[in-house]
Structure formats: structure tokens, C-alpha cells
C-alpha positions as CSV (number, residue, x, y, z in Angstrom):
1,M,-18.1,-0.2,14.5
2,H,-20.0,2.4,16.6
3,A,-18.9,5.2,14.3
4,I,-19.9,3.4,11.2
5,C,-23.4,2.7,12.6
6,E,-23.7,6.4,13.6
7,E,-22.8,7.5,10.1
8,Y,-25.5,5.2,8.6
9,R,-28.0,6.4,11.2
10,A,-27.3,10.1,10.5
11,A,-27.6,9.5,6.7
12,A,-31.1,8.2,7.2
13,T,-32.2,10.9,9.7
14,V,-30.6,14.2,10.5
15,D,-28.6,14.4,7.2
16,R,-31.8,14.1,5.2
17,D,-33.3,17.0,7.3
18,H,-30.2,19.1,6.7
19,D,-30.3,18.3,3.0
20,A,-34.0,19.3,2.7
21,A,-33.3,22.6,4.6
22,D,-30.5,23.4,2.2
23,R,-32.6,22.7,-0.8
24,R,-35.5,24.9,0.5
25,A,-32.9,27.7,1.1
26,G,-31.5,27.3,-2.4
27,R,-28.0,26.3,-1.0
28,R,-25.8,24.3,-3.4
29,I,-22.3,22.8,-3.1
30,G,-20.0,25.5,-4.5
31,C,-16.7,23.7,-4.7
32,P,-15.9,21.2,-7.5
33,V,-17.3,17.7,-6.7
34,L,-15.7,14.4,-7.8
35,A,-18.2,11.5,-7.7
36,L,-16.8,8.0,-8.1
37,W,-18.6,4.7,-7.7
38,S,-17.9,1.0,-8.3
39,A,-18.2,-0.1,-11.9
40,R,-19.3,-3.5,-10.6
41,G,-21.8,-2.2,-8.1
42,P,-25.5,-1.4,-8.5
43,L,-25.2,2.4,-7.9
44,A,-25.4,3.5,-11.5
45,T,-28.6,1.5,-12.1
46,W,-30.2,2.7,-8.9
47,Y,-30.4,6.2,-10.4
48,D,-31.1,5.5,-14.0
49,D,-34.5,7.2,-13.8
50,L,-32.7,10.4,-12.6
51,G,-30.0,10.3,-15.2
52,G,-27.4,8.4,-13.2
53,P,-25.2,9.3,-10.2
54,L,-23.7,12.4,-11.9
55,A,-27.1,13.8,-12.5
56,V,-28.0,13.4,-8.8
57,W,-24.9,15.3,-7.8
58,R,-25.4,18.0,-10.5
59,D,-28.8,18.7,-8.9
60,L,-26.8,19.6,-5.7
61,A,-23.6,21.1,-6.9
62,D,-22.4,23.6,-9.5
63,E,-19.5,21.6,-10.9
64,V,-19.5,17.8,-11.0
65,T,-17.2,15.3,-12.7
66,G,-16.6,11.6,-12.2
67,G,-17.7,8.2,-13.2
68,P,-17.5,4.5,-12.4
69,V,-14.2,3.1,-11.2
70,S,-12.9,-0.5,-11.6
71,G,-13.5,-2.7,-8.6
72,G,-16.3,-3.5,-6.1
73,H,-17.7,-1.7,-3.1
74,F,-14.2,-0.9,-1.7
75,F,-12.7,0.2,-5.0
76,P,-10.2,2.6,-3.3
77,E,-8.6,-0.4,-1.5
78,E,-8.9,-2.7,-4.6
79,Y,-7.6,-0.1,-7.1
80,P,-5.6,2.5,-5.1
81,V,-3.5,3.7,-7.9
82,E,-6.4,4.3,-10.2
83,T,-8.4,6.0,-7.5
84,A,-5.5,8.2,-6.5
85,A,-5.0,9.1,-10.2
86,A,-8.6,10.2,-10.4
87,L,-8.3,12.3,-7.2
88,I,-5.0,13.9,-8.4
89,E,-6.5,14.7,-11.8
90,H,-9.6,16.2,-10.1
91,G,-7.4,18.3,-7.8
92,M,-5.3,19.6,-10.7
93,R,-8.4,20.6,-12.7
94,S,-10.0,22.2,-9.7
95,S,-7.0,24.2,-8.7
96,G,-6.8,25.8,-12.1
């Protein structure tokens, strides 16, 4: 529980500072990024004004793929086979 709380704390504080410094320096994520989110959750609509979750990641990384996955907040546990398939496909595409 402590580690989970620390992760949320960092995301709202020091991680934001690090992200801002990276943006100012023009640093981007250079490796292929796979962004997955719950098809039943609110994430996609939270970023509608920015073009959706993929647009948010494309602002940070050079190569971004992904999309919504069946299930709720814990979709990897609810749909492990589908999640694993997306990860494997991403790995195969990324390794050339």
C-alpha cells in the first residue's frame, strides 16, 4: 500500500517536474510506445480536447500505437490473453 501511495504522490509532484524539464530540453521518448487503456473507462473522453490518449503520447514519443482494450480499470487481469496478445504484437512490430 505504501508503494502505491508513493507512486501517486510522485506522479503529482516530482514526475511532473521531470516531465516539464524534459519538454523544455526537447527530450522525447525514443523507443516505440504501446498505450492501452480500458474501453469501459473514462480515459479516452478525458483527453478528447487533445485528440485522445494516443495524441497525448504522440506529443511525448516518436512512435506510438495502441488503443482501448476490453475490460475495466484492471483490464490486464480481466483480459490477460487479449492484453498479452497486444504486448506480443507490439514487441514483434518494434523488434523489426
